[in-house]
PDB file of N, CA, C and O in Angstrom:
ATOM      1  N   MET A   1      -8.482 -10.729   6.054  1.00  0.00           N
ATOM      2  CA  MET A   1      -7.375 -10.926   6.789  1.00  0.00           C
ATOM      3  C   MET A   1      -6.255 -10.870   6.198  1.00  0.00           C
ATOM      4  O   MET A   1      -6.198 -11.577   5.192  1.00  0.00           O
ATOM      5  N   LEU A   2      -5.071 -10.119   6.521  1.00  0.00           N
ATOM      6  CA  LEU A   2      -3.611 -10.261   5.772  1.00  0.00           C
ATOM      7  C   LEU A   2      -3.012 -11.101   6.142  1.00  0.00           C
ATOM      8  O   LEU A   2      -2.805 -11.333   7.333  1.00  0.00           O
ATOM      9  N   ASP A   3      -2.511 -11.885   5.000  1.00  0.00           N
ATOM     10  CA  ASP A   3      -1.316 -13.147   5.420  1.00  0.00           C
ATOM     11  C   ASP A   3      -0.055 -12.558   5.125  1.00  0.00           C
ATOM     12  O   ASP A   3       0.248 -11.720   4.276  1.00  0.00           O
ATOM     13  N   SER A   4       0.588 -13.117   5.935  1.00  0.00           N
ATOM     14  CA  SER A   4       2.214 -13.000   5.807  1.00  0.00           C
ATOM     15  C   SER A   4       2.833 -13.616   4.973  1.00  0.00           C
ATOM     16  O   SER A   4       3.997 -13.308   4.716  1.00  0.00           O
ATOM     17  N   ARG A   5       1.957 -15.019   4.118  1.00  0.00           N
ATOM     18  CA  ARG A   5       2.387 -15.927   3.079  1.00  0.00           C
ATOM     19  C   ARG A   5       1.401 -15.404   1.811  1.00  0.00           C
ATOM     20  O   ARG A   5       0.715 -16.197   1.167  1.00  0.00           O
ATOM     21  N   SER A   6       1.421 -14.467   1.641  1.00  0.00           N
ATOM     22  CA  SER A   6       0.744 -13.891   0.072  1.00  0.00           C
ATOM     23  C   SER A   6       1.192 -14.354  -1.184  1.00  0.00           C
ATOM     24  O   SER A   6       2.356 -14.451  -1.574  1.00  0.00           O
ATOM     25  N   ASN A   7      -0.075 -14.687  -1.897  1.00  0.00           N
ATOM     26  CA  ASN A   7       0.479 -15.197  -3.170  1.00  0.00           C
ATOM     27  C   ASN A   7       1.159 -14.565  -4.340  1.00  0.00           C
ATOM     28  O   ASN A   7       1.152 -14.922  -5.518  1.00  0.00           O
ATOM     29  N   ILE A   8       1.822 -13.423  -3.696  1.00  0.00           N
ATOM     30  CA  ILE A   8       2.491 -12.745  -4.651  1.00  0.00           C
ATOM     31  C   ILE A   8       4.325 -13.236  -4.739  1.00  0.00           C
ATOM     32  O   ILE A   8       5.200 -13.291  -3.875  1.00  0.00           O
ATOM     33  N   SER A   9       4.316 -13.471  -5.940  1.00  0.00           N
ATOM     34  CA  SER A   9       5.713 -14.099  -6.273  1.00  0.00           C
ATOM     35  C   SER A   9       6.782 -13.062  -6.353  1.00  0.00           C
ATOM     36  O   SER A   9       6.617 -11.844  -6.416  1.00  0.00           O
ATOM     37  N   SER A  10       8.128 -13.863  -6.340  1.00  0.00           N
ATOM     38  CA  SER A  10       8.920 -12.651  -6.190  1.00  0.00           C
ATOM     39  C   SER A  10       9.433 -11.763  -7.726  1.00  0.00           C
ATOM     40  O   SER A  10      10.031 -10.698  -7.878  1.00  0.00           O
ATOM     41  N   GLU A  11       8.898 -12.735  -8.671  1.00  0.00           N
ATOM     42  CA  GLU A  11       9.116 -12.106  -9.858  1.00  0.00           C
ATOM     43  C   GLU A  11       8.129 -10.595 -10.108  1.00  0.00           C
ATOM     44  O   GLU A  11       8.395  -9.670 -10.875  1.00  0.00           O
ATOM     45  N   ASP A  12       7.009 -10.721  -9.239  1.00  0.00           N
ATOM     46  CA  ASP A  12       5.925  -9.619  -9.334  1.00  0.00           C
ATOM     47  C   ASP A  12       6.230  -8.495  -8.526  1.00  0.00           C
ATOM     48  O   ASP A  12       5.830  -7.362  -8.793  1.00  0.00           O
ATOM     49  N   GLU A  13       7.118  -8.857  -7.277  1.00  0.00           N
ATOM     50  CA  GLU A  13       7.454  -7.677  -6.409  1.00  0.00           C
ATOM     51  C   GLU A  13       8.093  -7.043  -7.183  1.00  0.00           C
ATOM     52  O   GLU A  13       8.685  -7.556  -8.132  1.00  0.00           O
ATOM     53  N   LEU A  14       8.090  -5.321  -6.815  1.00  0.00           N
ATOM     54  CA  LEU A  14       8.976  -4.172  -7.300  1.00  0.00           C
ATOM     55  C   LEU A  14      10.367  -4.183  -6.274  1.00  0.00           C
ATOM     56  O   LEU A  14      10.274  -3.947  -5.069  1.00  0.00           O
ATOM     57  N   SER A  15      11.333  -4.417  -6.784  1.00  0.00           N
ATOM     58  CA  SER A  15      12.506  -4.575  -5.880  1.00  0.00           C
ATOM     59  C   SER A  15      12.498  -2.773  -5.429  1.00  0.00           C
ATOM     60  O   SER A  15      11.770  -1.969  -6.011  1.00  0.00           O
ATOM     61  N   ALA A  16      13.390  -2.412  -4.373  1.00  0.00           N
ATOM     62  CA  ALA A  16      13.607  -1.515  -3.710  1.00  0.00           C
ATOM     63  C   ALA A  16      14.715  -0.445  -4.457  1.00  0.00           C
ATOM     64  O   ALA A  16      14.705   0.719  -4.054  1.00  0.00           O
ATOM     65  N   LEU A  17      15.543  -0.778  -5.395  1.00  0.00           N
ATOM     66  CA  LEU A  17      16.180  -0.319  -5.807  1.00  0.00           C
ATOM     67  C   LEU A  17      15.656   0.750  -7.468  1.00  0.00           C
ATOM     68  O   LEU A  17      16.278   1.744  -7.844  1.00  0.00           O
ATOM     69  N   PRO A  18      14.702   0.304  -8.009  1.00  0.00           N
ATOM     70  CA  PRO A  18      14.135   1.314  -9.169  1.00  0.00           C
ATOM     71  C   PRO A  18      12.705   2.116  -8.295  1.00  0.00           C
ATOM     72  O   PRO A  18      12.003   2.923  -8.905  1.00  0.00           O
ATOM     73  N   LEU A  19      12.503   1.848  -7.211  1.00  0.00           N
ATOM     74  CA  LEU A  19      12.208   2.676  -6.316  1.00  0.00           C
ATOM     75  C   LEU A  19      12.747   4.017  -5.965  1.00  0.00           C
ATOM     76  O   LEU A  19      12.212   5.113  -6.129  1.00  0.00           O
ATOM     77  N   TRP A  20      14.174   3.661  -5.335  1.00  0.00           N
ATOM     78  CA  TRP A  20      14.912   4.461  -4.892  1.00  0.00           C
ATOM     79  C   TRP A  20      15.182   5.580  -5.987  1.00  0.00           C
ATOM     80  O   TRP A  20      15.284   6.772  -5.695  1.00  0.00           O
ATOM     81  N   ALA A  21      15.304   4.995  -7.492  1.00  0.00           N
ATOM     82  CA  ALA A  21      16.016   5.806  -8.307  1.00  0.00           C
ATOM     83  C   ALA A  21      14.777   6.927  -8.394  1.00  0.00           C
ATOM     84  O   ALA A  21      14.957   8.144  -8.417  1.00  0.00           O
ATOM     85  N   PHE A  22      13.494   6.260  -8.436  1.00  0.00           N
ATOM     86  CA  PHE A  22      12.449   7.121  -8.724  1.00  0.00           C
ATOM     87  C   PHE A  22      12.303   8.371  -7.584  1.00  0.00           C
ATOM     88  O   PHE A  22      12.011   9.494  -7.995  1.00  0.00           O
ATOM     89  N   THR A  23      12.467   8.187  -6.477  1.00  0.00           N
ATOM     90  CA  THR A  23      12.075   9.093  -5.390  1.00  0.00           C
ATOM     91  C   THR A  23      13.135   9.622  -5.456  1.00  0.00           C
ATOM     92  O   THR A  23      12.726  10.706  -5.871  1.00  0.00           O
ATOM     93  N   LEU A  24      14.472   9.779  -5.364  1.00  0.00           N
ATOM     94  CA  LEU A  24      15.771  10.233  -5.235  1.00  0.00           C
ATOM     95  C   LEU A  24      15.224  11.348  -6.619  1.00  0.00           C
ATOM     96  O   LEU A  24      15.003  12.549  -6.463  1.00  0.00           O
ATOM     97  N   GLY A  25      15.114  10.740  -7.686  1.00  0.00           N
ATOM     98  CA  GLY A  25      14.904  11.559  -8.831  1.00  0.00           C
ATOM     99  C   GLY A  25      13.824  12.629  -8.678  1.00  0.00           C
ATOM    100  O   GLY A  25      14.181  13.753  -9.030  1.00  0.00           O
ATOM    101  N   VAL A  26      12.679  12.515  -8.262  1.00  0.00           N
ATOM    102  CA  VAL A  26      11.846  13.305  -8.264  1.00  0.00           C
ATOM    103  C   VAL A  26      12.108  14.469  -6.775  1.00  0.00           C
ATOM    104  O   VAL A  26      11.539  15.558  -6.702  1.00  0.00           O
ATOM    105  N   PHE A  27      13.198  13.861  -5.562  1.00  0.00           N
ATOM    106  CA  PHE A  27      13.230  14.724  -4.927  1.00  0.00           C
ATOM    107  C   PHE A  27      14.439  15.917  -5.622  1.00  0.00           C
ATOM    108  O   PHE A  27      14.548  17.110  -5.338  1.00  0.00           O
ATOM    109  N   ALA A  28      15.237  15.109  -6.589  1.00  0.00           N
ATOM    110  CA  ALA A  28      16.442  15.901  -7.327  1.00  0.00           C
ATOM    111  C   ALA A  28      15.520  17.117  -8.227  1.00  0.00           C
ATOM    112  O   ALA A  28      16.154  17.953  -8.872  1.00  0.00           O
ATOM    113  N   LEU A  29      14.370  17.141  -8.221  1.00  0.00           N
ATOM    114  CA  LEU A  29      13.608  18.190  -8.735  1.00  0.00           C
ATOM    115  C   LEU A  29      13.029  19.291  -7.913  1.00  0.00           C
ATOM    116  O   LEU A  29      13.020  20.464  -8.287  1.00  0.00           O
ATOM    117  N   LEU A  30      12.617  18.929  -6.944  1.00  0.00           N
ATOM    118  CA  LEU A  30      12.708  19.738  -5.843  1.00  0.00           C
ATOM    119  C   LEU A  30      13.520  19.987  -4.922  1.00  0.00           C
ATOM    120  O   LEU A  30      13.126  20.596  -3.928  1.00  0.00           O
ATOM    121  N   THR A  31      14.699  19.615  -5.029  1.00  0.00           N
ATOM    122  CA  THR A  31      15.801  20.003  -4.760  1.00  0.00           C
ATOM    123  C   THR A  31      17.100  20.818  -5.687  1.00  0.00           C
ATOM    124  O   THR A  31      18.294  20.919  -5.408  1.00  0.00           O
ATOM    125  N   PHE A  32      16.636  21.126  -6.404  1.00  0.00           N
ATOM    126  CA  PHE A  32      17.284  21.665  -7.638  1.00  0.00           C
ATOM    127  C   PHE A  32      18.350  20.647  -8.051  1.00  0.00           C
ATOM    128  O   PHE A  32      19.336  21.235  -8.497  1.00  0.00           O
ATOM    129  N   GLY A  33      18.451  19.609  -8.050  1.00  0.00           N
ATOM    130  CA  GLY A  33      19.380  18.402  -8.122  1.00  0.00           C
ATOM    131  C   GLY A  33      20.601  18.480  -7.047  1.00  0.00           C
ATOM    132  O   GLY A  33      21.786  18.595  -7.361  1.00  0.00           O
ATOM    133  N   LEU A  34      20.101  18.399  -5.747  1.00  0.00           N
ATOM    134  CA  LEU A  34      20.536  17.574  -4.895  1.00  0.00           C
ATOM    135  C   LEU A  34      20.846  16.188  -4.975  1.00  0.00           C
ATOM    136  O   LEU A  34      21.981  15.729  -4.847  1.00  0.00           O
ATOM    137  N   THR A  35      19.894  15.583  -5.172  1.00  0.00           N
ATOM    138  CA  THR A  35      19.780  14.045  -5.174  1.00  0.00           C
ATOM    139  C   THR A  35      19.759  13.039  -6.202  1.00  0.00           C
ATOM    140  O   THR A  35      19.450  11.849  -6.248  1.00  0.00           O
ATOM    141  N   ALA A  36      20.552  14.636  -7.702  1.00  0.00           N
ATOM    142  CA  ALA A  36      20.571  13.547  -8.817  1.00  0.00           C
ATOM    143  C   ALA A  36      21.451  12.653  -8.982  1.00  0.00           C
ATOM    144  O   ALA A  36      21.094  11.712  -9.690  1.00  0.00           O
ATOM    145  N   VAL A  37      22.589  12.619  -8.529  1.00  0.00           N
ATOM    146  CA  VAL A  37      23.601  11.861  -8.522  1.00  0.00           C
ATOM    147  C   VAL A  37      23.202  10.156  -7.934  1.00  0.00           C
ATOM    148  O   VAL A  37      23.111   9.128  -8.605  1.00  0.00           O
ATOM    149  N   PRO A  38      23.061  10.312  -6.779  1.00  0.00           N
ATOM    150  CA  PRO A  38      22.010   8.970  -6.054  1.00  0.00           C
ATOM    151  C   PRO A  38      21.317   8.401  -7.403  1.00  0.00           C
ATOM    152  O   PRO A  38      21.698   7.358  -7.935  1.00  0.00           O
ATOM    153  N   SER A  39      20.245   9.209  -7.905  1.00  0.00           N
ATOM    154  CA  SER A  39      19.236   8.804  -8.374  1.00  0.00           C
ATOM    155  C   SER A  39      19.907   8.124  -9.658  1.00  0.00           C
ATOM    156  O   SER A  39      19.452   7.055 -10.066  1.00  0.00           O
ATOM    157  N   ILE A  40      20.697   8.576 -10.125  1.00  0.00           N
ATOM    158  CA  ILE A  40      21.576   8.368 -11.356  1.00  0.00           C
ATOM    159  C   ILE A  40      22.122   6.657 -11.225  1.00  0.00           C
ATOM    160  O   ILE A  40      22.126   5.781 -12.090  1.00  0.00           O
ATOM    161  N   ILE A  41      22.539   6.614  -9.852  1.00  0.00           N
ATOM    162  CA  ILE A  41      23.499   5.485  -9.976  1.00  0.00           C
ATOM    163  C   ILE A  41      22.423   4.425  -9.043  1.00  0.00           C
ATOM    164  O   ILE A  41      22.792   3.251  -9.018  1.00  0.00           O
ATOM    165  N   CYS A  42      21.398   4.688  -8.439  1.00  0.00           N
ATOM    166  CA  CYS A  42      20.389   3.677  -8.311  1.00  0.00           C
ATOM    167  C   CYS A  42      19.525   3.021  -9.875  1.00  0.00           C
ATOM    168  O   CYS A  42      19.117   1.906 -10.201  1.00  0.00           O
ATOM    169  N   GLY A  43      19.538   4.303 -10.502  1.00  0.00           N
ATOM    170  CA  GLY A  43      18.379   3.765 -11.724  1.00  0.00           C
ATOM    171  C   GLY A  43      19.496   3.046 -12.376  1.00  0.00           C
ATOM    172  O   GLY A  43      19.038   1.992 -12.818  1.00  0.00           O
ATOM    173  N   HIS A  44      20.788   3.154 -12.637  1.00  0.00           N
ATOM    174  CA  HIS A  44      22.000   2.240 -13.697  1.00  0.00           C
ATOM    175  C   HIS A  44      22.108   0.916 -13.054  1.00  0.00           C
ATOM    176  O   HIS A  44      22.381  -0.106 -13.684  1.00  0.00           O
ATOM    177  N   LEU A  45      21.836   0.969 -11.498  1.00  0.00           N
ATOM    178  CA  LEU A  45      22.330  -0.119 -10.751  1.00  0.00           C
ATOM    179  C   LEU A  45      21.117  -1.334 -11.268  1.00  0.00           C
ATOM    180  O   LEU A  45      21.306  -2.430 -11.796  1.00  0.00           O
ATOM    181  N   ALA A  46      19.655  -0.551 -10.830  1.00  0.00           N
ATOM    182  CA  ALA A  46      18.345  -1.132 -11.158  1.00  0.00           C
ATOM    183  C   ALA A  46      18.375  -2.023 -12.472  1.00  0.00           C
ATOM    184  O   ALA A  46      18.342  -3.251 -12.549  1.00  0.00           O
ATOM    185  N   LEU A  47      18.454  -0.992 -13.574  1.00  0.00           N
ATOM    186  CA  LEU A  47      18.809  -1.630 -14.902  1.00  0.00           C
ATOM    187  C   LEU A  47      19.382  -2.368 -15.204  1.00  0.00           C
ATOM    188  O   LEU A  47      18.956  -3.203 -16.001  1.00  0.00           O
ATOM    189  N   ALA A  48      21.008  -2.419 -14.552  1.00  0.00           N
ATOM    190  CA  ALA A  48      21.314  -3.986 -14.910  1.00  0.00           C
ATOM    191  C   ALA A  48      21.273  -5.134 -14.228  1.00  0.00           C
ATOM    192  O   ALA A  48      21.743  -6.226 -14.547  1.00  0.00           O
ATOM    193  N   ARG A  49      20.530  -4.740 -13.021  1.00  0.00           N
ATOM    194  CA  ARG A  49      19.571  -5.853 -12.454  1.00  0.00           C
ATOM    195  C   ARG A  49      18.205  -6.743 -13.044  1.00  0.00           C
ATOM    196  O   ARG A  49      17.847  -7.891 -12.780  1.00  0.00           O
ATOM    197  N   GLU A  50      17.566  -5.633 -14.017  1.00  0.00           N
ATOM    198  CA  GLU A  50      16.621  -6.162 -14.331  1.00  0.00           C
ATOM    199  C   GLU A  50      16.444  -6.096 -15.827  1.00  0.00           C
ATOM    200  O   GLU A  50      15.407  -5.829 -16.434  1.00  0.00           O
ATOM    201  N   ARG A  51      17.764  -6.415 -16.372  1.00  0.00           N
ATOM    202  CA  ARG A  51      18.314  -6.540 -17.771  1.00  0.00           C
ATOM    203  C   ARG A  51      17.787  -7.777 -18.187  1.00  0.00           C
ATOM    204  O   ARG A  51      17.745  -7.596 -19.404  1.00  0.00           O
ATOM    205  N   THR A  52      17.446  -8.676 -18.033  1.00  0.00           N
ATOM    206  CA  THR A  52      17.355 -10.089 -18.379  1.00  0.00           C
ATOM    207  C   THR A  52      15.466  -9.974 -18.466  1.00  0.00           C
ATOM    208  O   THR A  52      14.750 -10.137 -19.454  1.00  0.00           O
ATOM    209  N   ARG A  53      15.078  -9.641 -17.058  1.00  0.00           N
ATOM    210  CA  ARG A  53      13.559  -9.577 -17.128  1.00  0.00           C
ATOM    211  C   ARG A  53      12.643  -8.497 -17.880  1.00  0.00           C
ATOM    212  O   ARG A  53      13.135  -7.370 -17.928  1.00  0.00           O
ATOM    213  N   ARG A  54      11.729  -8.621 -18.311  1.00  0.00           N
ATOM    214  CA  ARG A  54      10.908  -7.447 -18.745  1.00  0.00           C
ATOM    215  C   ARG A  54       9.973  -7.093 -18.163  1.00  0.00           C
ATOM    216  O   ARG A  54       8.951  -7.738 -18.395  1.00  0.00           O
ATOM    217  N   SER A  55       9.874  -6.006 -17.218  1.00  0.00           N
ATOM    218  CA  SER A  55       9.313  -5.995 -15.959  1.00  0.00           C
ATOM    219  C   SER A  55       8.871  -4.772 -15.518  1.00  0.00           C
ATOM    220  O   SER A  55       9.381  -3.882 -16.199  1.00  0.00           O
ATOM    221  N   PHE A  56       8.052  -4.303 -14.564  1.00  0.00           N
ATOM    222  CA  PHE A  56       7.591  -2.942 -14.215  1.00  0.00           C
ATOM    223  C   PHE A  56       8.796  -2.350 -13.717  1.00  0.00           C
ATOM    224  O   PHE A  56       9.084  -1.193 -14.024  1.00  0.00           O
ATOM    225  N   GLY A  57       9.622  -3.139 -12.876  1.00  0.00           N
ATOM    226  CA  GLY A  57      10.670  -2.779 -12.170  1.00  0.00           C
ATOM    227  C   GLY A  57      11.881  -1.971 -13.020  1.00  0.00           C
ATOM    228  O   GLY A  57      12.649  -1.111 -12.587  1.00  0.00           O
ATOM    229  N   LYS A  58      11.804  -2.466 -14.199  1.00  0.00           N
ATOM    230  CA  LYS A  58      12.707  -1.630 -15.472  1.00  0.00           C
ATOM    231  C   LYS A  58      11.812  -0.688 -15.840  1.00  0.00           C
ATOM    232  O   LYS A  58      12.328   0.375 -15.493  1.00  0.00           O
ATOM    233  N   SER A  59      10.802  -0.473 -16.326  1.00  0.00           N
ATOM    234  CA  SER A  59      10.022   0.913 -16.301  1.00  0.00           C
ATOM    235  C   SER A  59       9.964   2.147 -15.252  1.00  0.00           C
ATOM    236  O   SER A  59       9.754   3.344 -15.448  1.00  0.00           O
ATOM    237  N   VAL A  60      10.221   1.430 -14.086  1.00  0.00           N
ATOM    238  CA  VAL A  60      10.276   2.412 -12.784  1.00  0.00           C
ATOM    239  C   VAL A  60      11.863   2.978 -13.117  1.00  0.00           C
ATOM    240  O   VAL A  60      11.970   4.168 -13.412  1.00  0.00           O
ATOM    241  N   ALA A  61      12.882   2.271 -13.077  1.00  0.00           N
ATOM    242  CA  ALA A  61      14.324   2.323 -13.011  1.00  0.00           C
ATOM    243  C   ALA A  61      14.698   3.371 -14.184  1.00  0.00           C
ATOM    244  O   ALA A  61      15.532   4.260 -14.006  1.00  0.00           O
ATOM    245  N   LEU A  62      14.090   3.208 -15.251  1.00  0.00           N
ATOM    246  CA  LEU A  62      14.384   4.044 -16.376  1.00  0.00           C
ATOM    247  C   LEU A  62      13.466   5.155 -16.310  1.00  0.00           C
ATOM    248  O   LEU A  62      13.635   5.824 -17.329  1.00  0.00           O
ATOM    249  N   VAL A  63      12.437   5.735 -15.467  1.00  0.00           N
ATOM    250  CA  VAL A  63      11.749   6.827 -15.277  1.00  0.00           C
ATOM    251  C   VAL A  63      12.690   7.438 -14.601  1.00  0.00           C
ATOM    252  O   VAL A  63      13.141   8.440 -15.157  1.00  0.00           O
ATOM    253  N   GLY A  64      13.315   7.048 -13.168  1.00  0.00           N
ATOM    254  CA  GLY A  64      14.070   7.564 -12.278  1.00  0.00           C
ATOM    255  C   GLY A  64      15.166   7.819 -12.814  1.00  0.00           C
ATOM    256  O   GLY A  64      15.640   8.848 -12.331  1.00  0.00           O
ATOM    257  N   LEU A  65      15.904   7.292 -13.720  1.00  0.00           N
ATOM    258  CA  LEU A  65      17.289   7.558 -14.623  1.00  0.00           C
ATOM    259  C   LEU A  65      16.878   8.782 -15.096  1.00  0.00           C
ATOM    260  O   LEU A  65      17.587   9.770 -14.901  1.00  0.00           O
ATOM    261  N   VAL A  66      15.937   8.854 -15.630  1.00  0.00           N
ATOM    262  CA  VAL A  66      15.707   9.926 -16.840  1.00  0.00           C
ATOM    263  C   VAL A  66      15.557  11.071 -15.880  1.00  0.00           C
ATOM    264  O   VAL A  66      16.236  12.078 -16.083  1.00  0.00           O
ATOM    265  N   ILE A  67      14.858  11.030 -15.005  1.00  0.00           N
ATOM    266  CA  ILE A  67      14.558  12.155 -13.846  1.00  0.00           C
ATOM    267  C   ILE A  67      15.645  12.359 -13.191  1.00  0.00           C
ATOM    268  O   ILE A  67      15.845  13.549 -12.945  1.00  0.00           O
ATOM    269  N   GLY A  68      16.260  11.787 -12.895  1.00  0.00           N
ATOM    270  CA  GLY A  68      17.758  11.836 -12.153  1.00  0.00           C
ATOM    271  C   GLY A  68      18.788  12.770 -13.028  1.00  0.00           C
ATOM    272  O   GLY A  68      19.448  13.720 -12.608  1.00  0.00           O
ATOM    273  N   TYR A  69      18.745  12.249 -14.333  1.00  0.00           N
ATOM    274  CA  TYR A  69      19.688  12.986 -15.517  1.00  0.00           C
ATOM    275  C   TYR A  69      19.233  14.907 -15.618  1.00  0.00           C
ATOM    276  O   TYR A  69      19.957  15.890 -15.463  1.00  0.00           O
ATOM    277  N   LEU A  70      17.665  14.792 -15.956  1.00  0.00           N
ATOM    278  CA  LEU A  70      17.232  15.995 -15.727  1.00  0.00           C
ATOM    279  C   LEU A  70      17.361  16.858 -14.345  1.00  0.00           C
ATOM    280  O   LEU A  70      17.565  18.069 -14.263  1.00  0.00           O
ATOM    281  N   GLY A  71      17.215  16.054 -13.433  1.00  0.00           N
ATOM    282  CA  GLY A  71      17.707  16.857 -12.185  1.00  0.00           C
ATOM    283  C   GLY A  71      19.386  17.320 -11.885  1.00  0.00           C
ATOM    284  O   GLY A  71      19.749  18.111 -11.014  1.00  0.00           O
ATOM    285  N   ALA A  72      20.060  16.763 -12.629  1.00  0.00           N
ATOM    286  CA  ALA A  72      21.741  17.281 -12.917  1.00  0.00           C
ATOM    287  C   ALA A  72      21.611  18.224 -13.823  1.00  0.00           C
ATOM    288  O   ALA A  72      22.310  19.194 -13.529  1.00  0.00           O
ATOM    289  N   ALA A  73      21.056  18.351 -14.738  1.00  0.00           N
ATOM    290  CA  ALA A  73      20.917  19.415 -15.523  1.00  0.00           C
ATOM    291  C   ALA A  73      20.500  20.359 -15.102  1.00  0.00           C
ATOM    292  O   ALA A  73      20.982  21.424 -15.489  1.00  0.00           O
ATOM    293  N   VAL A  74      19.477  20.350 -14.176  1.00  0.00           N
ATOM    294  CA  VAL A  74      19.011  21.624 -13.864  1.00  0.00           C
ATOM    295  C   VAL A  74      19.794  22.019 -12.431  1.00  0.00           C
ATOM    296  O   VAL A  74      19.707  23.186 -12.048  1.00  0.00           O
ATOM    297  N   PHE A  75      20.591  21.003 -11.605  1.00  0.00           N
ATOM    298  CA  PHE A  75      21.607  21.305 -10.890  1.00  0.00           C
ATOM    299  C   PHE A  75      23.026  21.988 -11.690  1.00  0.00           C
ATOM    300  O   PHE A  75      23.753  22.702 -10.999  1.00  0.00           O
ATOM    301  N   GLY A  76      23.345  21.780 -12.960  1.00  0.00           N
ATOM    302  CA  GLY A  76      24.382  22.377 -13.484  1.00  0.00           C
ATOM    303  C   GLY A  76      24.121  23.873 -13.907  1.00  0.00           C
ATOM    304  O   GLY A  76      24.948  24.769 -13.741  1.00  0.00           O
ATOM    305  N   THR A  77      22.801  24.047 -14.506  1.00  0.00           N
ATOM    306  CA  THR A  77      22.178  25.066 -14.303  1.00  0.00           C
ATOM    307  C   THR A  77      22.068  26.285 -13.507  1.00  0.00           C
ATOM    308  O   THR A  77      22.204  27.463 -13.836  1.00  0.00           O
ATOM    309  N   TRP A  78      21.831  25.819 -12.546  1.00  0.00           N
ATOM    310  CA  TRP A  78      21.636  26.557 -11.139  1.00  0.00           C
ATOM    311  C   TRP A  78      22.813  26.749 -10.437  1.00  0.00           C
ATOM    312  O   TRP A  78      22.934  27.324  -9.355  1.00  0.00           O
ATOM    313  N   SER A  79      23.655  26.244 -11.099  1.00  0.00           N
ATOM    314  CA  SER A  79      25.047  26.270 -10.529  1.00  0.00           C
ATOM    315  C   SER A  79      25.855  27.220 -11.381  1.00  0.00           C
ATOM    316  O   SER A  79      26.651  28.035 -10.913  1.00  0.00           O
ATOM    317  N   ALA A  80      25.634  27.084 -12.470  1.00  0.00           N
ATOM    318  CA  ALA A  80      26.353  28.429 -13.544  1.00  0.00           C
ATOM    319  C   ALA A  80      25.591  29.313 -13.014  1.00  0.00           C
ATOM    320  O   ALA A  80      26.384  29.991 -12.359  1.00  0.00           O
ATOM    321  N   VAL A  81      24.450  29.797 -12.855  1.00  0.00           N
ATOM    322  CA  VAL A  81      23.754  31.146 -12.554  1.00  0.00           C
ATOM    323  C   VAL A  81      24.204  31.643 -11.290  1.00  0.00           C
ATOM    324  O   VAL A  81      24.461  32.839 -11.150  1.00  0.00           O
ATOM    325  N   LEU A  82      24.328  30.758 -10.296  1.00  0.00           N
ATOM    326  CA  LEU A  82      24.880  31.073  -8.982  1.00  0.00           C
ATOM    327  C   LEU A  82      26.203  31.754  -9.211  1.00  0.00           C
ATOM    328  O   LEU A  82      26.389  32.914  -8.844  1.00  0.00           O
ATOM    329  N   ILE A  83      26.987  31.138  -9.729  1.00  0.00           N
ATOM    330  CA  ILE A  83      28.535  31.323 -10.124  1.00  0.00           C
ATOM    331  C   ILE A  83      28.741  32.800 -10.717  1.00  0.00           C
ATOM    332  O   ILE A  83      29.447  33.722 -10.310  1.00  0.00           O
ATOM    333  N   ARG A  84      27.712  32.686 -12.033  1.00  0.00           N
ATOM    334  CA  ARG A  84      28.116  34.010 -12.633  1.00  0.00           C
ATOM    335  C   ARG A  84      27.239  35.263 -12.133  1.00  0.00           C
ATOM    336  O   ARG A  84      27.415  36.430 -12.483  1.00  0.00           O
ATOM    337  N   HIS A  85      26.205  34.760 -11.194  1.00  0.00           N
ATOM    338  CA  HIS A  85      25.706  36.105 -10.410  1.00  0.00           C
ATOM    339  C   HIS A  85      26.785  36.669  -9.297  1.00  0.00           C
ATOM    340  O   HIS A  85      26.803  37.830  -8.888  1.00  0.00           O
ATOM    341  N   PHE A  86      27.463  35.873  -8.989  1.00  0.00           N
ATOM    342  CA  PHE A  86      28.615  36.088  -7.540  1.00  0.00           C
ATOM    343  C   PHE A  86      29.863  36.232  -8.226  1.00  0.00           C
ATOM    344  O   PHE A  86      30.687  36.616  -7.396  1.00  0.00           O
ATOM    345  N   LEU A  87      30.404  36.097  -9.398  1.00  0.00           N
ATOM    346  CA  LEU A  87      31.249  36.619  -9.914  1.00  0.00           C
ATOM    347  C   LEU A  87      31.082  38.275 -10.685  1.00  0.00           C
ATOM    348  O   LEU A  87      32.041  38.739 -11.302  1.00  0.00           O
ATOM    349  N   GLN A  88      30.251  38.768 -10.603  1.00  0.00           N
ATOM    350  CA  GLN A  88      30.113  39.734 -11.351  1.00  0.00           C
ATOM    351  C   GLN A  88      29.960  41.240 -10.446  1.00  0.00           C
ATOM    352  O   GLN A  88      29.815  42.307 -11.043  1.00  0.00           O
TER     353      GLN A  88
END
């Protein structure tokens, strides 16, 4: 049976901020960068909170941050192409 008082310590739990950074980063790639800025913000906040610990959350936050910056690059490229297309 599932017990609400499980043996998982708070250090082993993955906080919500790295998960949000990763999820928003993936959505940034799927939506041509529309959620890139929130992903970058959540990634930096998560890395600041996980600075002293060496945990899985830090890795997830870093991956979310990288994907967020990649999504921002996709958004910038997409915007430049659209602007160039409409100005001609």
